[in-house]
KOLSE-955131 format. One record per residue (C-alpha): residue in three letters; chain; y, z, x. Coordinates in pm, 1 decimal. Last residue first. Example, Ala and Ser with C-alpha at 12.3 -4.5 7.8 and 13.67 -1.06 7.14 Angstrom:
2
NODE   residu   chaine         c2         c3         c1
NODE      SER        A     -106.0      714.0     1367.0
NODE      ALA        A     -450.0      780.0     1230.0
***
This chain:
331
NODE   residu   chaine         c2         c3         c1
NODE      TRP        A     -779.9     6524.3     4793.2
NODE      GLY        A     -881.8     6886.5     4828.6
NODE      LYS        A     -561.4     6995.3     4670.1
NODE      LEU        A     -334.7     6725.3     4553.8
NODE      GLN        A     -363.2     6798.1     4186.3
NODE      GLU        A     -220.5     7147.1     4251.9
NODE      SER        A       69.2     6958.3     4454.5
NODE      VAL        A      158.8     6760.5     4151.8
NODE      LEU        A      187.3     7040.5     3904.4
NODE      SER        A      381.8     7247.0     4166.0
NODE      SER        A      634.3     6976.6     4207.3
NODE      MET        A      669.0     6941.9     3840.8
NODE      LEU        A      741.6     7304.2     3807.0
NODE      ARG        A     1005.2     7291.7     4086.6
NODE      ALA        A     1167.4     6989.3     3919.6
NODE      HIS        A     1187.0     7179.9     3592.1
NODE      CYS        A     1330.4     7503.6     3751.1
NODE      PRO        A     1605.2     7278.3     3908.0
NODE      ALA        A     1716.2     7157.5     3555.2
NODE      ALA        A     1684.7     6786.4     3484.7
NODE      ASN        A     1561.5     6808.8     3120.4
NODE      LEU        A     1460.5     7167.0     3052.6
NODE      ALA        A     1505.2     7083.3     2680.3
NODE      PRO        A     1843.1     7194.5     2538.2
NODE      ILE        A     1904.4     7505.5     2308.5
NODE      TYR        A     2004.8     7378.8     1956.6
NODE      ARG        A     2224.8     7623.0     1777.8
NODE      TYR        A     2266.9     7723.9     1403.8
NODE      GLN        A     2503.0     7985.4     1277.5
NODE      GLN        A     2602.4     8063.1      912.7
NODE      GLY        A     2296.6     7971.2      711.4
NODE      GLY        A     2336.7     7921.8      345.2
NODE      ALA        A     2085.9     7636.9      258.5
NODE      GLU        A     2353.4     7379.0      345.8
NODE      MET        A     2375.2     7540.5      705.2
NODE      PHE        A     2010.6     7531.4      740.3
NODE      ILE        A     1967.7     7171.7      637.4
NODE      ASP        A     2255.3     7055.7      810.8
NODE      ARG        A     2131.9     7198.4     1138.1
NODE      ASN        A     1794.5     7020.4     1067.5
NODE      GLU        A     1960.2     6690.3     1067.0
NODE      GLU        A     2202.8     6736.7     1368.0
NODE      ALA        A     2028.7     6943.9     1666.7
NODE      ILE        A     1670.6     6892.1     1541.8
NODE      GLU        A     1652.2     6548.1     1417.4
NODE      GLU        A     1930.1     6381.0     1623.5
NODE      LEU        A     1926.7     6559.4     1981.5
NODE      THR        A     1573.7     6685.3     1968.1
NODE      GLU        A     1351.8     6399.4     1799.4
NODE      LEU        A     1590.5     6147.9     1929.7
NODE      CYS        A     1546.8     6249.8     2284.0
NODE      ASP        A     1589.4     6547.2     2515.5
NODE      SER        A     1345.9     6566.5     2797.5
NODE      ALA        A     1035.4     6785.8     2851.4
NODE      PHE        A      972.2     6816.0     2477.0
NODE      ALA        A      690.9     7017.8     2354.3
NODE      PRO        A      892.5     7357.5     2388.2
NODE      CYS        A     1158.4     7238.8     2145.4
NODE      ILE        A     1409.7     7527.0     2117.1
NODE      VAL        A     1598.1     7638.9     1804.6
NODE      ASP        A     1856.6     7928.2     1769.5
NODE      ILE        A     1913.9     8088.5     1441.0
NODE      SER        A     2184.9     8283.0     1261.8
NODE      ARG        A     2191.0     8371.2      889.0
NODE      VAL        A     1841.8     8492.7      820.1
NODE      GLY        A     1838.5     8703.4      491.8
NODE      LYS        A     1531.9     8564.4      333.5
NODE      ASP        A     1728.5     8319.2      126.8
NODE      PRO        A     1886.8     8197.1      454.4
NODE      LEU        A     1521.6     8123.6      579.5
NODE      ALA        A     1406.3     7895.0      318.2
NODE      GLU        A     1578.0     7566.9      428.8
NODE      LEU        A     1502.7     7634.8      790.3
NODE      THR        A     1128.9     7665.5      700.4
NODE      LYS        A     1122.2     7341.1      509.4
NODE      ASP        A     1278.7     7166.7      797.9
NODE      THR        A     1046.7     7299.6     1056.4
NODE      TYR        A      727.0     7251.9      879.3
NODE      PRO        A      482.8     7565.2      891.9
NODE      GLN        A      237.8     7380.4      937.9
NODE      LEU        A       59.8     7108.9     1107.4
NODE      TRP        A       56.2     6779.0      915.4
NODE      PRO        A      -70.7     6716.3      554.3
NODE      GLU        A     -108.3     6347.5      467.8
NODE      ARG        A      173.1     6150.7      322.3
NODE      GLY        A      323.6     5976.1      627.0
NODE      PHE        A      523.9     6100.6      914.2
NODE      ARG        A      602.6     6454.5     1034.1
NODE      SER        A      880.5     6521.5     1287.2
NODE      GLN        A      871.4     6887.1     1308.2
NODE      TYR        A      632.3     7189.9     1358.2
NODE      THR        A      705.8     7562.1     1342.7
NODE      GLN        A      686.7     7887.1     1555.9
NODE      ILE        A      895.9     8188.2     1454.4
NODE      TRP        A     1082.6     8453.4     1650.0
NODE      GLN        A     1270.6     8787.5     1610.2
NODE      ASP        A     1031.9     8937.1     1341.6
NODE      ASP        A      728.1     8949.4     1608.7
NODE      ARG        A      944.3     9130.7     1849.1
NODE      LEU        A     1081.0     8957.7     2157.3
NODE      ASN        A     1043.2     9050.2     2505.0
NODE      LEU        A     1153.2     8715.4     2628.2
NODE      GLU        A      860.9     8677.2     2844.4
NODE      LYS        A      636.4     8765.3     2535.9
NODE      ALA        A      814.0     8529.4     2319.8
NODE      VAL        A      755.8     8267.0     2576.7
NODE      ALA        A      395.8     8348.3     2596.8
NODE      LYS        A      336.0     8345.5     2224.0
NODE      ALA        A      501.2     8009.3     2175.4
NODE      THR        A      306.6     7858.4     2457.9
NODE      ALA        A      -22.6     7990.0     2321.3
NODE      GLU        A       57.6     7870.4     1967.7
NODE      CYS        A      126.3     7529.8     2106.0
NODE      HIS        A     -197.5     7497.7     2294.7
NODE      ASP        A     -391.3     7597.9     2009.1
NODE      PRO        A     -206.5     7346.8     1792.0
NODE      TYR        A     -280.5     7071.6     2031.4
NODE      PRO        A     -640.0     7112.8     2080.4
NODE      ASP        A     -754.9     6818.4     1901.1
NODE      GLY        A    -1103.8     6858.1     1777.5
NODE      LEU        A    -1148.6     6663.2     1460.2
NODE      ARG        A     -992.2     6952.9     1258.7
NODE      ALA        A     -688.8     6915.9     1478.4
NODE      TYR        A     -658.9     6553.3     1402.4
NODE      ARG        A     -694.9     6623.0     1030.6
NODE      GLN        A     -383.3     6852.4     1032.8
NODE      PRO        A     -167.5     6555.2     1120.6
NODE      ILE        A       36.2     6609.1     1427.1
NODE      GLY        A      359.1     6789.1     1472.3
NODE      HIS        A      628.2     6801.9     1732.3
NODE      PHE        A      689.2     7160.3     1823.2
NODE      SER        A      969.1     7394.7     1699.2
NODE      MET        A     1022.8     7727.2     1867.7
NODE      MET        A     1264.2     7907.6     1640.3
NODE      LEU        A     1456.2     8221.0     1773.6
NODE      LYS        A     1582.5     8465.7     1522.4
NODE      GLU        A     1867.2     8683.6     1457.3
NODE      PRO        A     2083.7     8532.9     1714.6
NODE      GLN        A     2160.0     8643.4     2062.6
NODE      GLY        A     2495.9     8563.8     2235.9
NODE      HIS        A     2667.8     8256.4     2377.2
NODE      GLN        A     2674.4     8283.7     2751.7
NODE      ALA        A     2401.3     8523.3     2813.5
NODE      TRP        A     2207.2     8382.7     2520.4
NODE      TYR        A     2194.7     8049.7     2684.7
NODE      MET        A     2069.2     8182.5     3017.6
NODE      LYS        A     1817.4     8384.6     2859.6
NODE      VAL        A     1700.6     8079.5     2654.6
NODE      SER        A     1676.9     7865.1     2976.5
NODE      GLY        A     1496.6     8141.8     3151.3
NODE      ALA        A     1235.5     8167.8     2885.4
NODE      LEU        A     1165.3     7805.0     2895.0
NODE      GLY        A     1150.5     7798.4     3287.3
NODE      LYS        A      936.8     8124.1     3293.8
NODE      ILE        A      685.5     7959.4     3044.0
NODE      TYR        A      676.5     7646.6     3262.3
NODE      GLN        A      656.3     7828.6     3594.7
NODE      HIS        A      364.2     8031.9     3459.3
NODE      HIS        A      165.3     7741.1     3337.8
NODE      ASP        A       51.4     7814.2     2987.2
NODE      TYR        A      126.2     7469.4     2826.4
NODE      TYR        A       62.2     7277.8     3147.6
NODE      HIS        A     -166.5     6998.1     3037.2
NODE      PRO        A     -407.4     6727.4     3160.1
NODE      VAL        A     -236.6     6648.8     3492.5
NODE      MET        A     -403.5     6315.3     3603.8
NODE      ARG        A     -578.9     6219.6     3910.7
NODE      ILE        A     -632.5     5858.9     4011.4
NODE      GLU        A     -771.8     5674.1     4308.9
NODE      PRO        A     -621.4     5324.9     4339.6
NODE      ILE        A     -792.3     5018.8     4204.6
NODE      HIS        A     -880.4     4733.6     4444.2
NODE      ARG        A     -920.6     4430.0     4192.8
NODE      ILE        A     -664.0     4525.4     3955.6
NODE      ASP        A     -677.2     4364.2     3594.0
NODE      ARG        A     -852.9     4658.0     3441.3
NODE      LEU        A     -641.7     4918.7     3586.3
NODE      ALA        A     -358.9     4889.8     3326.9
NODE      ASN        A     -597.9     4931.4     3050.4
NODE      ALA        A     -740.1     5259.4     3207.6
NODE      ILE        A     -390.9     5391.0     3253.0
NODE      ALA        A     -286.3     5297.3     2903.5
NODE      ASP        A     -589.4     5480.9     2772.9
NODE      ALA        A     -499.3     5788.6     2983.5
NODE      VAL        A     -146.1     5787.5     2866.5
NODE      SER        A     -276.9     5762.6     2502.5
NODE      GLY        A     -474.4     6074.5     2544.6
NODE      THR        A     -176.0     6257.3     2677.6
NODE      THR        A       20.0     6185.4     2374.1
NODE      THR        A     -195.5     6136.3     2055.7
NODE      ALA        A     -502.2     6299.5     2215.0
NODE      SER        A     -296.1     6598.2     2240.9
NODE      TYR        A     -245.9     6837.3     2532.1
NODE      GLN        A       54.7     7074.7     2539.2
NODE      PRO        A      302.0     7042.0     2830.2
NODE      TYR        A      349.2     6670.7     2768.7
NODE      LEU        A      538.5     6511.8     3043.1
NODE      PRO        A      239.1     6308.8     3159.3
NODE      LEU        A      187.9     6358.8     3551.2
NODE      VAL        A      -26.7     6092.1     3689.1
NODE      VAL        A     -118.7     6154.5     4043.3
NODE      ILE        A     -163.7     5839.2     4243.2
NODE      ARG        A     -373.7     5756.2     4545.5
NODE      LYS        A     -367.0     5434.0     4711.3
NODE      VAL        A      -10.2     5380.8     4736.0
NODE      GLY        A      117.5     5125.8     4981.2
NODE      LYS        A      471.6     5060.3     4838.7
NODE      ASN        A      341.9     4777.7     4641.9
NODE      MET        A       72.8     5007.2     4486.9
NODE      LEU        A      342.3     5232.2     4355.5
NODE      ASN        A      529.4     4931.1     4186.7
NODE      ALA        A      205.7     4813.5     4047.4
NODE      ILE        A      129.7     5141.3     3892.8
NODE      GLY        A      485.1     5175.0     3731.9
NODE      ASP        A      467.2     4812.7     3616.1
NODE      PRO        A      136.3     4883.3     3432.4
NODE      ILE        A      279.3     5201.9     3289.8
NODE      SER        A      587.7     5034.0     3138.9
NODE      PRO        A      948.5     5097.2     3221.1
NODE      GLN        A     1020.0     5011.9     2945.1
NODE      GLY        A      849.3     5039.3     2593.1
NODE      TYR        A      552.4     5242.6     2496.3
NODE      THR        A      351.6     5475.0     2726.9
NODE      MET        A      665.2     5510.8     2941.0
NODE      ALA        A      678.6     5501.8     3320.6
NODE      LEU        A      895.0     5668.3     3581.2
NODE      GLU        A      792.5     5605.8     3950.9
NODE      VAL        A      780.9     5871.8     4223.2
NODE      PRO        A      742.7     5756.5     4577.4
NODE      CYS        A      603.4     5993.5     4857.1
NODE      ASP        A      756.2     6198.3     5119.6
NODE      LEU        A      525.8     6521.7     5112.1
NODE      GLY        A      666.4     6830.2     5311.3
NODE      GLN        A      529.3     7023.3     5007.8
NODE      ASP        A      821.9     7212.9     4874.9
NODE      MET        A     1123.5     7031.6     5016.9
NODE      ILE        A      968.2     6686.1     5034.3
NODE      LEU        A      796.0     6723.0     4696.6
NODE      ARG        A     1131.0     6859.2     4555.9
NODE      SER        A     1313.5     6540.8     4653.9
NODE      ALA        A     1065.9     6307.3     4475.0
NODE      LEU        A     1064.3     6532.8     4178.5
NODE      GLN        A     1453.4     6521.2     4149.1
NODE      GLU        A     1453.7     6148.3     4161.9
NODE      ALA        A     1185.2     6119.7     3899.0
NODE      GLN        A     1343.0     6387.9     3669.9
NODE      GLN        A     1678.2     6188.8     3713.2
NODE      GLN        A     1508.0     5874.8     3601.3
NODE      GLY        A     1348.5     6060.0     3298.6
NODE      ILE        A     1696.3     6185.3     3201.5
NODE      SER        A     1812.0     5843.3     3167.8
NODE      ARG        A     1500.7     5713.7     2986.6
NODE      LEU        A     1502.9     5987.1     2726.9
NODE      PRO        A     1871.3     5977.5     2684.6
NODE      SER        A     1862.8     5606.3     2597.6
NODE      ASP        A     2111.8     5418.4     2804.9
NODE      GLU        A     2481.0     5408.9     2873.3
NODE      GLU        A     2535.5     5646.8     2586.2
NODE      TRP        A     2289.4     5650.3     2291.9
NODE      ILE        A     2280.9     5961.4     2064.5
NODE      SER        A     2424.8     5827.7     1732.5
NODE      ALA        A     2294.0     5486.9     1807.5
NODE      TYR        A     1940.7     5603.6     1804.2
NODE      ALA        A     1983.4     5733.8     1461.3
NODE      LYS        A     2108.4     5402.3     1350.9
NODE      ALA        A     1818.3     5218.9     1508.0
NODE      VAL        A     1589.1     5461.8     1323.1
NODE      LYS        A     1745.3     5361.4      986.4
NODE      PRO        A     1725.7     4977.8     1076.5
NODE      SER        A     1369.4     5011.1     1193.0
NODE      ARG        A     1237.8     5231.4      903.2
NODE      ILE        A     1246.4     4964.9      622.3
NODE      PRO        A     1117.1     4645.2      793.8
NODE      LEU        A      879.7     4836.0     1023.1
NODE      ILE        A      732.9     5053.1      754.1
NODE      ILE        A      675.8     4808.0      462.5
NODE      GLY        A      524.9     4487.9      553.3
NODE      ASN        A      426.9     4504.0      911.3
NODE      LEU        A      301.0     4883.0      894.3
NODE      VAL        A      159.9     4867.9      534.6
NODE      PRO        A       -2.7     4542.4      588.7
NODE      TRP        A     -144.6     4632.8      931.9
NODE      TRP        A     -264.9     4972.0      823.1
NODE      ILE        A     -530.1     4899.6      570.7
NODE      ALA        A     -715.4     4641.4      749.1
NODE      ARG        A     -635.3     4823.6     1070.1
NODE      PRO        A     -846.1     5128.5      955.2
NODE      VAL        A     -606.9     5439.4      978.6
NODE      ASP        A     -608.7     5593.5     1322.7
NODE      VAL        A     -236.8     5624.0     1367.0
NODE      VAL        A     -138.6     5775.7     1691.2
NODE      ARG        A     -469.8     5744.0     1872.0
NODE      ARG        A     -502.8     5396.5     1739.8
NODE      ASP        A     -178.3     5289.4     1888.9
NODE      SER        A      -18.7     5019.2     1665.0
NODE      LEU        A      236.5     5271.7     1563.5
NODE      PHE        A      401.0     5290.3     1920.1
NODE      GLN        A      385.6     4912.0     1977.5
NODE      LYS        A      528.7     4832.9     1627.6
NODE      LEU        A      775.2     5108.8     1680.1
NODE      TYR        A      922.6     4963.4     2001.9
NODE      ARG        A      939.5     4622.8     1888.8
NODE      ARG        A     1098.5     4735.8     1568.3
NODE      VAL        A     1345.6     4960.4     1756.3
NODE      ALA        A     1451.3     4669.5     1966.1
NODE      SER        A     1534.5     4440.3     1647.0
NODE      ALA        A     1707.3     4714.2     1465.7
NODE      THR        A     1940.2     4786.8     1754.1
NODE      PRO        A     1981.5     5102.5     1960.5
NODE      ALA        A     1857.6     4925.8     2262.3
NODE      ASP        A     1552.7     4897.5     2497.6
NODE      PRO        A     1347.7     5137.6     2266.0
NODE      THR        A     1208.1     5453.9     2404.0
NODE      GLY        A      890.6     5596.0     2535.9
NODE      LEU        A      633.7     5864.5     2545.1
NODE      ASN        A      689.0     6016.4     2892.4
NODE      VAL        A      509.4     5943.7     3223.1
NODE      LEU        A      576.7     6036.5     3583.4
NODE      LEU        A      364.9     5822.8     3808.5
NODE      VAL        A      334.1     5986.9     4138.7
NODE      GLY        A      250.1     5840.2     4478.3
NODE      TYR        A       27.3     5922.1     4781.1
NODE      ALA        A      -37.8     5714.7     5073.9
NODE      GLU        A     -324.1     5506.8     5253.1
NODE      HIS        A     -173.6     5204.4     5416.8
NODE      LYS        A      -19.4     4866.3     5341.6
NODE      LEU        A     -173.8     4745.3     5005.4
NODE      LYS        A       45.0     4457.5     4861.3
NODE      LEU        A       10.9     4374.4     4505.4
NODE      GLU        A      113.5     4042.5     4358.4
NODE      MET        A      234.2     4085.5     3986.5
***
């Protein structure tokens, strides 16, 4: 793609994980192959992993995952449609908050719109300084680290590369904590407060944490800060990890196993939020809101509710605007 540099300007690349192009087995297979080929996501030696991925996982999982996507798909993938809203709102907030009129492009680490296309689009608009905002509040090498890799790969074929700054995390940012707590308070004001609030974070293998990934520390800090902001007692909330994959141990306690056990401990009503997700997607709308609800109710629970992600809420746009402006200082 030909790049036309017109003048010095700022731009923002808003990045999320990714989504298939359609809720079909073939589209999901392409997406999963790209995702599960990332060495930061799966670090098994390629000689072992390729036969397993191509011969077992992709043929078996693609149709199942496609069916799950079909259950939440509307005109587009929720992750992509919400992401477009977030990009538009961020551009408006930057004008309102910072007086900064700059382009904002949505990109995905896997799938479309891609990171290389996002960078090219910004540069074609005259951008020379790009703030990369990965929508991962808690840093992990499997998410934010993969964004950094994708950025570096995209810049390899560009002769005059732009200056880049990236938001590494925002797990303890005061606006993020207040935004999460505020969404819970608003939900409870309308629907009442349950016996317990579960904060379910996406998991990673325990081995990754032992090797130095700070993700579990960030998750714990977020959960404690939200509980404090909500004035919850220790027995009123719990932190868990969801979406494990493969046979090796992942971060615990597991969300599904915890939900299965809670009714026997006298917990009959629970609300769940997923603070690691900036946008609702398959892992929240299908896994948490549907699959895990069934687990809890079949185990004897009486009330189970999922509180949506911040998505396109005004407080989320203000948070993103603040994160970008903090990166622009002294630039």
